[in-house]
N, C-alpha and C positions, 0 to 999 in steps of 0.2 A: 419474469425472466430471471431476476436476481436470485429468487428463492431456489429455482431449479439449478442454476449454475453453482450457487453457494452450497447446496446440498451435495452436488457431485464433487465439488472441491473438498468438502468435509470427508466424504468417503475415501477420496484419494489420500488425503492427509493421514487418515487412520491407518491406511495400508503402508505408507512410505515413511512415516515418522518413526525412527527406531526407539526402542525402550531407552529411557534416560536421555533422550535426544533434546535438541534445541530447535525451536520454531520461531522465526521472525515473521511479523505480520505488519501490513500497512493498514490504511483505513478505508472505509467505504461500505456501501450497502451489501455488496456481495460477501465481504468479510463478515458482516453481521449475520447474513444468512448461513454462512459456513459455521459460525459460532453456535448457532441454534441447532445445527444438525450433527455436530461431532459426537461420535459414540463415546461413552464414558470410559475413562481409564482410572485405575487406582494409582496412587502416588508412587512414582518410581524414579524421581529425580529429574523429570522433564522440566525444561525451562521455556517460557514464552517471553519473547522480547518484542516490545512495541517499537517500531522503527519510524514513528512520526510523533510530533508533538500533539498536544491535545487541544480540545475546543472548550471555551469557557461555558458554552451552553450545552445541556444534555440533550442534543439532537439524537434522532434514531441511529445515526451513524457515528456517534462519538467514539473516537479511538480508544479512550480509556475503558468505556463500557465493553467494547468488543474484546479487548485484550483480557479483561477480567472474566468474561463469559468463556473464552477459549481456555484460559488457565484452569478454571473450575472444572470444565469438562474433561480436561486431560490430567487433573490432579497435579497441576504444575505450579512451580514458583514463577511469579510474573514480575517482569522488569519493565518499568515505564520510563519514557522520556518525560521527566517532570518539568516541562517547559511548554509554551504555546506552540501551535503548529507554525505560526508566523510571528517573528519578533517585530517590534515596532520599527527598528532600523537594522541595517546590515551590521553596524557596529555592536548593537546589543545582541544580535544573533551570535556573533563571534564570541562575545563574553559568555553567553549561556552555554554554547557548545564546549567551551574550554573549562566550564565549571563542573564540580561534582554535584549530583551523580550523573549528569547528562553525559559527560565525557566517558565514564566507565561503561554506561549502557551502550553508547555508540561503538565503543571498542569491541563489544561482543559480536557485532554484525559479521565481520569477515569469516569467523569460525563457526557460524550457525550451520546446522545440518540441513535445514529446510527453510525456505521462505515462501509464504503465501502472499502474493502481490495482487493488488487490484489496479484497474486502469480507470482513471478519472477523466471522462471526456469533457470537451468544451462545446458540446452541442447545446441547443436550447433546452434539451431535456436533462442537462447536467445537474446532478444532485449537489454539486458544489455551489451552483446558483440557487437551487431551490432552498437549501439550508443556510444560505448566505455565508458560506465558508469563504467565498470571494465575492467582491462587489461586482456589479454589472460593468462598472468602469474598468476594473482590473481585468475582467473577462474580455472586454473589447480590446484592451491593450495587448493581452496575450494572443488573441486572434490576429491582430495587426502585425505582431512580431512573428507570426507563422506557426504558433503552437497548435497542436491538435489534442493535447491533453497532458496528463502527468502520470507517472508511475513512481511511487515512493518519493513524491515531492519534486521530481525532476521533470520539467516541462520539455517535451520533445516536439520537433517538427515532423513533417510527413516522412522524412527520410530516416527518422530515428536519431537525429542529432540533437543533443541537449542545447537549450536556449539559455543565454545569459541575460535573462530578464530581471528587472529589479525585484520582483516577487521571489524569485529563486534565491537571490542574495539574502532574503529575510527568512527563508524557510529552514526549519530545524529538522534535519534528516541526515542519514549517512551518505557519504560520497558515493558516486556511481561505482567506482572501482571496488569499494568495499562490498556493495550489493552483489556485484558480479563474481565475487569470490565465494559466495555462499554455494555450498555443494549442490543443492537441489532446489531449483527456482521454479515455482509454479505461478502462472498468471491466470487468474480466474476473472473472466469478464464476458458478458454476453449482450446481445442486442446490436442491430445493424448500426445504430448511432455511435457505437463504440469501436467500430471497425478501424477508423483512422488511427486511434491511439493504440489499439491492439497491434496493428501492423507496425506502427512505429516502435512499440515495445519489442516485437520480434526482431526487427532490424537492429535495434540497439543491444540485443543479446540479453534482455532482462529475464527471459524465461527459457527453460528447457522443455517444460510441459505446459500446454495451453488447455484450460478447461473453459469451454464456450458452448454456444448453442448452434444448431444446424444452419440457421439463416446467416449468422455471422461467419461461420466456417465457410459457407458457400461463397460469400462476398470476398473473404480473404483468398480463397483459391482462384477467384476470378482475377 
């Protein structure tokens, strides 16, 4: 499923990203699939901005690898958040966000031309669990708090409201209002297990364009 949705997202990005434009990306398997299917461009001043911290292990969905793949396909300059996805404490997170170059990369987000966002679900099929991005204890805590998943590191409830969970306070990511200022926001996510977080993302205004599969679209319309 991820490969088909990612390939469709890649085709859409190729059409809508302007020459010398700027593209922000989050992390996830669908982003990886998009990276593998982007048509090649020659260098024209395009920028790719990673909107999440990285992972210490080189898992198949490592944000740094995905950003590099996309930048190479687009002939773009790549800007990384040189910090972990989750800081050890909220205090350390604040220090890292205030430091260079993290601060300057996050400052690029509101003025991006396009964002390619993924929806990370909290079902038993979640890749966040499979790749141990979050522990099962944290997963259970998020579910108990009412979370249905996250988009760009912001955990949402079923109504699309952001949760003030301890994990969010340690997550290195742009503020929601900065993401919502991006001119063209695309959410790429498929599978019926992702329907709750896709719906929450739509309600929260995270996307103007949804790239998904027929089964998920049917559930969303229901």
